[in-house]
MOPAC internal coordinates of N, CA, C and O (Angstrom, degrees):
PM7 1SCF
backbone

  N    0.0000 0     0.00 0     0.00 0    0    0    0
  C    1.4467 1     0.00 0     0.00 0    1    0    0
  C    1.5264 1   109.37 1     0.00 0    2    1    0
  O    1.2310 1   120.82 1   -41.48 1    3    2    1
  N    1.3291 1   116.04 1   138.52 1    3    2    1
  C    1.4567 1   120.39 1   179.10 1    5    3    2
  C    1.5211 1   111.02 1   -75.43 1    6    5    3
  O    1.2310 1   121.20 1   -43.11 1    7    6    5
  N    1.3092 1   115.32 1   136.89 1    7    6    5
  C    1.4594 1   118.82 1   174.02 1    9    7    6
  C    1.5257 1   107.92 1   -77.95 1   10    9    7
  O    1.2310 1   119.43 1   -22.20 1   11   10    9
  N    1.3280 1   118.69 1   157.80 1   11   10    9
  C    1.4681 1   120.19 1  -178.12 1   13   11   10
  C    1.5282 1   113.46 1   -53.74 1   14   13   11
  O    1.2310 1   119.78 1   144.96 1   15   14   13
  N    1.3112 1   118.03 1   -35.04 1   15   14   13
  C    1.4593 1   120.59 1  -179.32 1   17   15   14
  C    1.5232 1   112.02 1   -70.16 1   18   17   15
  O    1.2310 1   119.76 1   153.44 1   19   18   17
  N    1.3212 1   118.06 1   -26.56 1   19   18   17
  C    1.4631 1   122.22 1  -177.10 1   21   19   18
  C    1.5345 1   112.79 1   -90.11 1   22   21   19
  O    1.2310 1   119.72 1   165.77 1   23   22   21
  N    1.3344 1   118.13 1   -14.23 1   23   22   21
  C    1.4545 1   119.91 1  -178.05 1   25   23   22
  C    1.5280 1   110.69 1   -73.26 1   26   25   23
  O    1.2310 1   121.08 1   -30.03 1   27   26   25
  N    1.3136 1   115.55 1   149.97 1   27   26   25
  C    1.4624 1   119.80 1   177.93 1   29   27   26
  C    1.5183 1   109.46 1   -75.88 1   30   29   27
  O    1.2310 1   121.21 1   -13.13 1   31   30   29
  N    1.3168 1   115.29 1   166.87 1   31   30   29
  C    1.4587 1   120.31 1   179.49 1   33   31   30
  C    1.5290 1   110.79 1   -58.62 1   34   33   31
  O    1.2310 1   120.40 1   138.79 1   35   34   33
  N    1.3151 1   116.83 1   -41.21 1   35   34   33
  C    1.4727 1   120.96 1   179.19 1   37   35   34
  C    1.5286 1   110.82 1   -62.11 1   38   37   35
  O    1.2310 1   119.90 1   141.02 1   39   38   37
  N    1.3165 1   117.79 1   -38.98 1   39   38   37
  C    1.4596 1   121.39 1  -179.59 1   41   39   38
  C    1.5307 1   111.97 1   -70.91 1   42   41   39
  O    1.2310 1   120.28 1   153.28 1   43   42   41
  N    1.3431 1   117.07 1   -26.72 1   43   42   41
  C    1.4634 1   120.93 1   179.83 1   45   43   42
  C    1.5254 1   112.21 1   -82.50 1   46   45   43
  O    1.2310 1   119.82 1   166.12 1   47   46   45
  N    1.3328 1   117.95 1   -13.88 1   47   46   45
  C    1.4620 1   121.60 1  -177.69 1   49   47   46
  C    1.5197 1   110.42 1   -64.00 1   50   49   47
  O    1.2310 1   121.06 1   -44.57 1   51   50   49
  N    1.3208 1   115.57 1   135.43 1   51   50   49
  C    1.4582 1   121.02 1   177.77 1   53   51   50
  C    1.5284 1   108.27 1  -123.96 1   54   53   51
  O    1.2310 1   119.79 1   -32.68 1   55   54   53
  N    1.3138 1   118.01 1   147.32 1   55   54   53
  C    1.4628 1   119.92 1   179.17 1   57   55   54
  C    1.5231 1   110.73 1   -69.26 1   58   57   55
  O    1.2310 1   121.00 1   -27.69 1   59   58   57
  N    1.3390 1   115.70 1   152.31 1   59   58   57
  C    1.4590 1   120.15 1   176.13 1   61   59   58
  C    1.5224 1   109.55 1   -71.56 1   62   61   59
  O    1.2310 1   120.55 1   -34.27 1   63   62   61
  N    1.3160 1   116.56 1   145.73 1   63   62   61
  C    1.4635 1   118.71 1   175.74 1   65   63   62
  C    1.5296 1   110.20 1   -61.00 1   66   65   63
  O    1.2310 1   120.33 1   -27.32 1   67   66   65
  N    1.3162 1   116.98 1   152.68 1   67   66   65
  C    1.4620 1   121.67 1  -179.64 1   69   67   66
  C    1.5206 1   110.29 1   -55.23 1   70   69   67
  O    1.2310 1   121.01 1   -46.31 1   71   70   69
  N    1.3134 1   115.67 1   133.69 1   71   70   69
  C    1.4564 1   121.14 1   177.98 1   73   71   70
  C    1.5162 1   114.69 1    87.72 1   74   73   71
  O    1.2310 1   119.44 1   169.01 1   75   74   73
  N    1.3121 1   118.66 1   -10.99 1   75   74   73
  C    1.4597 1   121.64 1  -179.96 1   77   75   74
  C    1.5224 1   108.87 1   -91.82 1   78   77   75
  O    1.2310 1   120.48 1   -56.23 1   79   78   77
  N    1.3322 1   116.69 1   123.77 1   79   78   77
  C    1.4549 1   121.98 1  -176.46 1   81   79   78
  C    1.5289 1   108.46 1  -119.65 1   82   81   79
  O    1.2310 1   119.68 1   -49.92 1   83   82   81
  N    1.3369 1   118.21 1   130.08 1   83   82   81
  C    1.4625 1   118.50 1   177.70 1   85   83   82
  C    1.5291 1   110.13 1   -69.45 1   86   85   83
  O    1.2310 1   120.50 1   -38.79 1   87   86   85
  N    1.3176 1   116.66 1   141.21 1   87   86   85
  C    1.4527 1   121.58 1   179.26 1   89   87   86
  C    1.5206 1   109.31 1  -102.42 1   90   89   87
  O    1.2310 1   120.66 1   -37.50 1   91   90   89
  N    1.3245 1   116.35 1   142.50 1   91   90   89
  C    1.4572 1   122.09 1  -179.83 1   93   91   90
  C    1.5203 1   110.24 1   -93.06 1   94   93   91
  O    1.2310 1   121.02 1   -34.49 1   95   94   93
  N    1.3266 1   115.66 1   145.51 1   95   94   93
  C    1.4574 1   120.44 1   174.20 1   97   95   94
  C    1.5293 1   108.82 1   -77.00 1   98   97   95
  O    1.2310 1   120.63 1    -8.97 1   99   98   97
  N    1.3208 1   116.41 1   171.03 1   99   98   97
  C    1.4629 1   120.15 1   178.05 1  101   99   98
  C    1.5272 1   109.84 1   -59.25 1  102  101   99
  O    1.2310 1   119.94 1   136.06 1  103  102  101
  N    1.3123 1   117.72 1   -43.94 1  103  102  101
  C    1.4657 1   121.37 1  -179.99 1  105  103  102
  C    1.5326 1   111.52 1   -61.80 1  106  105  103
  O    1.2310 1   120.48 1   138.65 1  107  106  105
  N    1.3256 1   116.69 1   -41.35 1  107  106  105
  C    1.4657 1   120.17 1   179.47 1  109  107  106
  C    1.5273 1   111.61 1   -65.60 1  110  109  107
  O    1.2310 1   119.92 1   140.79 1  111  110  109
  N    1.3366 1   117.76 1   -39.21 1  111  110  109
  C    1.4582 1   120.21 1   179.89 1  113  111  110
  C    1.5283 1   109.76 1   -70.72 1  114  113  111
  O    1.2310 1   119.86 1   145.10 1  115  114  113
  N    1.3491 1   117.87 1   -34.90 1  115  114  113
  C    1.4692 1   121.56 1   174.46 1  117  115  114
  C    1.5185 1   110.39 1   -61.32 1  118  117  115
  O    1.2310 1   120.77 1   135.25 1  119  118  117
  N    1.3216 1   116.14 1   -44.75 1  119  118  117
  C    1.4588 1   121.23 1  -179.88 1  121  119  118
  C    1.5267 1   110.68 1   -65.63 1  122  121  119
  O    1.2310 1   120.26 1   138.40 1  123  122  121
  N    1.3101 1   117.11 1   -41.60 1  123  122  121
  C    1.4623 1   120.72 1  -179.41 1  125  123  122
  C    1.5251 1   110.69 1   -59.23 1  126  125  123
  O    1.2310 1   120.38 1   133.61 1  127  126  125
  N    1.3344 1   116.89 1   -46.39 1  127  126  125
  C    1.4665 1   120.55 1  -178.14 1  129  127  126
  C    1.5323 1   113.12 1   -88.98 1  130  129  127
  O    1.2310 1   120.13 1   169.39 1  131  130  129
  N    1.3294 1   117.37 1   -10.61 1  131  130  129
  C    1.4605 1   120.87 1   179.55 1  133  131  130
  C    1.5206 1   112.80 1    68.25 1  134  133  131
  O    1.2310 1   120.83 1  -140.23 1  135  134  133
  N    1.3281 1   116.01 1    39.77 1  135  134  133
  C    1.4590 1   121.16 1  -178.08 1  137  135  134
  C    1.5242 1   110.23 1  -127.43 1  138  137  135
  O    1.2310 1   121.12 1    -5.28 1  139  138  137
  N    1.3347 1   115.47 1   174.72 1  139  138  137
  C    1.4639 1   121.60 1  -178.29 1  141  139  138
  C    1.5281 1   111.79 1   -89.52 1  142  141  139
  O    1.2310 1   121.14 1    -9.04 1  143  142  141
  N    1.3184 1   115.43 1   170.96 1  143  142  141
  C    1.4543 1   122.12 1   175.00 1  145  143  142
  C    1.5254 1   109.91 1   -58.76 1  146  145  143
  O    1.2310 1   120.69 1   138.67 1  147  146  145
  N    1.3282 1   116.28 1   -41.33 1  147  146  145
  C    1.4572 1   121.02 1   179.91 1  149  147  146
  C    1.5241 1   110.57 1   -57.47 1  150  149  147
  O    1.2310 1   120.05 1   135.52 1  151  150  149
  N    1.3256 1   117.52 1   -44.48 1  151  150  149
  C    1.4640 1   120.74 1  -178.44 1  153  151  150
  C    1.5159 1   111.44 1   -64.73 1  154  153  151
  O    1.2310 1   120.15 1   138.50 1  155  154  153
  N    1.3319 1   117.33 1   -41.50 1  155  154  153
  C    1.4681 1   120.39 1   177.43 1  157  155  154
  C    1.5244 1   109.61 1   -61.65 1  158  157  155
  O    1.2310 1   120.09 1   137.55 1  159  158  157
  N    1.3264 1   117.43 1   -42.45 1  159  158  157
  C    1.4654 1   121.00 1   178.04 1  161  159  158
  C    1.5253 1   111.28 1   -60.87 1  162  161  159
  O    1.2310 1   120.18 1   139.55 1  163  162  161
  N    1.3244 1   117.26 1   -40.45 1  163  162  161
  C    1.4655 1   120.87 1   178.48 1  165  163  162
  C    1.5232 1   110.44 1   -64.70 1  166  165  163
  O    1.2310 1   120.23 1   136.42 1  167  166  165
  N    1.3135 1   117.16 1   -43.58 1  167  166  165
  C    1.4609 1   121.12 1   178.60 1  169  167  166
  C    1.5234 1   110.56 1   -62.72 1  170  169  167
  O    1.2310 1   120.82 1   137.49 1  171  170  169
  N    1.3411 1   116.04 1   -42.51 1  171  170  169
  C    1.4656 1   120.23 1  -179.64 1  173  171  170
  C    1.5256 1   110.13 1   -63.13 1  174  173  171
  O    1.2310 1   120.22 1   137.38 1  175  174  173
  N    1.3337 1   117.18 1   -42.62 1  175  174  173
  C    1.4679 1   120.91 1   177.66 1  177  175  174
  C    1.5279 1   111.43 1   -63.43 1  178  177  175
  O    1.2310 1   120.65 1   150.39 1  179  178  177
  N    1.3364 1   116.36 1   -29.61 1  179  178  177
  C    1.4612 1   121.23 1   179.06 1  181  179  178
  C    1.5288 1   112.17 1   -83.40 1  182  181  179
  O    1.2310 1   120.17 1   175.76 1  183  182  181
  N    1.3376 1   117.29 1    -4.24 1  183  182  181
  C    1.4511 1   119.83 1   174.77 1  185  183  182
  C    1.5086 1   117.24 1   119.55 1  186  185  183
  O    1.2310 1   119.52 1  -177.19 1  187  186  185
  N    1.3390 1   118.52 1     2.81 1  187  186  185
  C    1.4668 1   118.95 1   177.71 1  189  187  186
  C    1.5315 1   108.08 1   -62.44 1  190  189  187
  O    1.2310 1   119.86 1   -50.03 1  191  190  189
  N    1.3314 1   117.88 1   129.97 1  191  190  189
  C    1.4693 1   120.49 1  -173.33 1  193  191  190
  C    1.5306 1   113.27 1   -71.39 1  194  193  191
  O    1.2310 1   121.60 1   -43.79 1  195  194  193
  N    1.3210 1   114.53 1   136.21 1  195  194  193
  C    1.4628 1   122.96 1   171.25 1  197  195  194
  C    1.5233 1   106.46 1  -119.25 1  198  197  195
  O    1.2310 1   120.38 1   -36.05 1  199  198  197
  N    1.2965 1   116.87 1   143.95 1  199  198  197
  C    1.4617 1   121.39 1  -176.30 1  201  199  198
  C    1.5197 1   111.12 1   -90.09 1  202  201  199
  O    1.2310 1   120.10 1   -32.66 1  203  202  201
  N    1.3392 1   117.41 1   147.34 1  203  202  201
  C    1.4606 1   120.25 1   174.06 1  205  203  202
  C    1.5309 1   109.06 1   -60.91 1  206  205  203
  O    1.2310 1   120.82 1   -42.06 1  207  206  205
  N    1.3243 1   116.04 1   137.94 1  207  206  205
  C    1.4630 1   120.28 1  -177.34 1  209  207  206
  C    1.5164 1   108.68 1  -147.79 1  210  209  207
  O    1.2310 1   120.16 1   -48.30 1  211  210  209
  N    1.3178 1   117.30 1   131.70 1  211  210  209
  C    1.4598 1   121.88 1  -175.83 1  213  211  210
  C    1.5231 1   112.65 1   -75.47 1  214  213  211
  O    1.2310 1   120.02 1   156.23 1  215  214  213
  N    1.3283 1   117.57 1   -23.77 1  215  214  213
  C    1.4601 1   120.82 1  -177.73 1  217  215  214
  C    1.5177 1   112.56 1   -86.32 1  218  217  215
  O    1.2310 1   120.99 1    12.63 1  219  218  217
  N    1.3156 1   115.71 1  -167.37 1  219  218  217
  C    1.4546 1   120.77 1   178.18 1  221  219  218
  C    1.5200 1   110.61 1   -77.57 1  222  221  219
  O    1.2310 1   120.92 1   -25.72 1  223  222  221
  N    1.3229 1   115.85 1   154.28 1  223  222  221
  C    1.4492 1   120.62 1   177.56 1  225  223  222
  C    1.5135 1   112.14 1    79.05 1  226  225  223
  O    1.2310 1   121.24 1     8.13 1  227  226  225
  N    1.3130 1   115.24 1  -171.87 1  227  226  225
  C    1.4660 1   121.77 1   179.36 1  229  227  226
  C    1.5101 1   109.18 1  -117.67 1  230  229  227
  O    1.2310 1   121.22 1   -21.46 1  231  230  229
  N    1.3181 1   115.27 1   158.54 1  231  230  229
  C    1.4541 1   121.15 1   175.87 1  233  231  230
  C    1.5254 1   107.89 1  -127.03 1  234  233  231
  O    1.2310 1   121.00 1   -31.00 1  235  234  233
  N    1.3226 1   115.69 1   149.00 1  235  234  233
  C    1.4543 1   121.83 1  -175.28 1  237  235  234
  C    1.5103 1   110.39 1  -129.71 1  238  237  235
  O    1.2310 1   120.83 1   -43.91 1  239  238  237
  N    1.3245 1   116.01 1   136.09 1  239  238  237
  C    1.4556 1   122.87 1   172.85 1  241  239  238
  C    1.5269 1   105.38 1   -87.34 1  242  241  239
  O    1.2310 1   119.79 1   -65.41 1  243  242  241
  N    1.3153 1   118.01 1   114.59 1  243  242  241
  C    1.4568 1   122.12 1  -174.63 1  245  243  242
  C    1.5245 1   111.91 1   -57.92 1  246  245  243
  O    1.2310 1   119.89 1   138.40 1  247  246  245
  N    1.3242 1   117.82 1   -41.60 1  247  246  245
  C    1.4654 1   120.72 1  -178.93 1  249  247  246
  C    1.5278 1   110.99 1   -61.78 1  250  249  247
  O    1.2310 1   120.26 1   138.69 1  251  250  249
  N    1.3362 1   117.11 1   -41.31 1  251  250  249
  C    1.4660 1   120.55 1   179.26 1  253  251  250
  C    1.5279 1   110.82 1   -67.61 1  254  253  251
  O    1.2310 1   120.58 1   141.23 1  255  254  253
  N    1.3374 1   116.50 1   -38.77 1  255  254  253
  C    1.4679 1   120.19 1   178.36 1  257  255  254
  C    1.5273 1   110.41 1   -65.88 1  258  257  255
  O    1.2310 1   120.25 1   137.46 1  259  258  257
  N    1.3161 1   117.14 1   -42.54 1  259  258  257
  C    1.4626 1   120.49 1   178.75 1  261  259  258
  C    1.5273 1   110.63 1   -63.03 1  262  261  259
  O    1.2310 1   120.45 1   139.49 1  263  262  261
  N    1.3205 1   116.74 1   -40.51 1  263  262  261
  C    1.4598 1   120.83 1   178.24 1  265  263  262
  C    1.5296 1   110.12 1   -64.34 1  266  265  263
  O    1.2310 1   120.26 1   137.37 1  267  266  265
  N    1.3218 1   117.11 1   -42.63 1  267  266  265
  C    1.4620 1   121.40 1   178.70 1  269  267  266
  C    1.5275 1   110.15 1   -61.39 1  270  269  267
  O    1.2310 1   120.32 1   135.66 1  271  270  269
  N    1.3284 1   117.00 1   -44.34 1  271  270  269
  C    1.4632 1   120.78 1   179.45 1  273  271  270
  C    1.5304 1   111.43 1   -64.98 1  274  273  271
  O    1.2310 1   120.28 1   142.40 1  275  274  273
  N    1.3092 1   117.07 1   -37.60 1  275  274  273
  C    1.4645 1   120.10 1   178.95 1  277  275  274
  C    1.5241 1   111.00 1   -62.76 1  278  277  275
  O    1.2310 1   120.46 1   146.04 1  279  278  277
  N    1.3322 1   116.73 1   -33.96 1  279  278  277
  C    1.4632 1   120.46 1   178.81 1  281  279  278
  C    1.5257 1   112.31 1   -79.26 1  282  281  279
  O    1.2310 1   119.61 1   155.40 1  283  282  281
  N    1.3340 1   118.34 1   -24.60 1  283  282  281
  C    1.4664 1   121.04 1  -171.32 1  285  283  282
  C    1.5206 1   115.80 1  -112.34 1  286  285  283
  O    1.2310 1   119.28 1   168.83 1  287  286  285
  N    1.3099 1   118.98 1   -11.17 1  287  286  285
  C    1.4645 1   119.05 1  -176.83 1  289  287  286
  C    1.5205 1   110.99 1  -161.00 1  290  289  287
  O    1.2310 1   120.91 1   -27.63 1  291  290  289
  N    1.3153 1   115.87 1   152.37 1  291  290  289
  C    1.4511 1   120.00 1   174.07 1  293  291  290
  C    1.5153 1   110.64 1   -86.28 1  294  293  291
  O    1.2310 1   120.04 1   147.92 1  295  294  293
  N    1.3179 1   117.52 1   -32.08 1  295  294  293
  C    1.4747 1   122.77 1   177.52 1  297  295  294
  C    1.5153 1   108.35 1  -131.23 1  298  297  295
  O    1.2310 1   120.34 1   -75.96 1  299  298  297
  N    1.3267 1   116.96 1   104.04 1  299  298  297
  C    1.4581 1   121.75 1  -175.37 1  301  299  298
  C    1.5267 1   112.58 1   -58.53 1  302  301  299
  O    1.2310 1   119.89 1   148.72 1  303  302  301
  N    1.3244 1   117.81 1   -31.28 1  303  302  301
  C    1.4586 1   119.38 1  -177.49 1  305  303  302
  C    1.5179 1   112.64 1   -71.53 1  306  305  303
  O    1.2310 1   119.81 1   153.79 1  307  306  305
  N    1.3271 1   117.96 1   -26.21 1  307  306  305
  C    1.4499 1   119.44 1  -177.91 1  309  307  306
  C    1.5283 1   112.47 1   -98.67 1  310  309  307
  O    1.2310 1   120.20 1   170.32 1  311  310  309
  N    1.3347 1   117.23 1    -9.68 1  311  310  309
  C    1.4514 1   120.63 1  -176.85 1  313  311  310
  C    1.5139 1   109.46 1   -80.48 1  314  313  311
  O    1.2310 1   120.17 1   -43.29 1  315  314  313
  N    1.2977 1   117.28 1   136.71 1  315  314  313
  C    1.4562 1   120.58 1   171.69 1  317  315  314
  C    1.5149 1   107.84 1  -137.34 1  318  317  315
  O    1.2310 1   121.36 1   -26.68 1  319  318  317
  N    1.2965 1   115.00 1   153.32 1  319  318  317
  C    1.4698 1   119.70 1  -177.93 1  321  319  318
  C    1.5282 1   108.90 1   -72.91 1  322  321  319
  O    1.2310 1   120.63 1   -57.87 1  323  322  321
  N    1.2947 1   116.40 1   122.13 1  323  322  321
  C    1.4641 1   120.93 1   175.73 1  325  323  322
  C    1.5140 1   107.33 1   -88.54 1  326  325  323
  O    1.2310 1   121.28 1   -66.65 1  327  326  325
  N    1.3100 1   115.15 1   113.35 1  327  326  325
  C    1.4738 1   119.11 1  -176.84 1  329  327  326
  C    1.5061 1   111.27 1   -96.80 1  330  329  327
  O    1.2310 1   120.10 1   180.00 1  331  330  329

């Protein structure tokens, strides 16, 4: 049997507990959608959900962001908030 130190990273991976969803940082959500910080800020001002977070910056639940985009735009990369 492999000791914990000898196992590969893949072997050490454990599933998240039920109901626990990883949150994305602002940079990760920018990378996912291929947009700038400015665009994320515009989306957030228009109502894109951000999760409460005790640390610095904001965190985003990808599923909630995708749902928000589905309701507000056909192509998230081309949509911008018209003020």
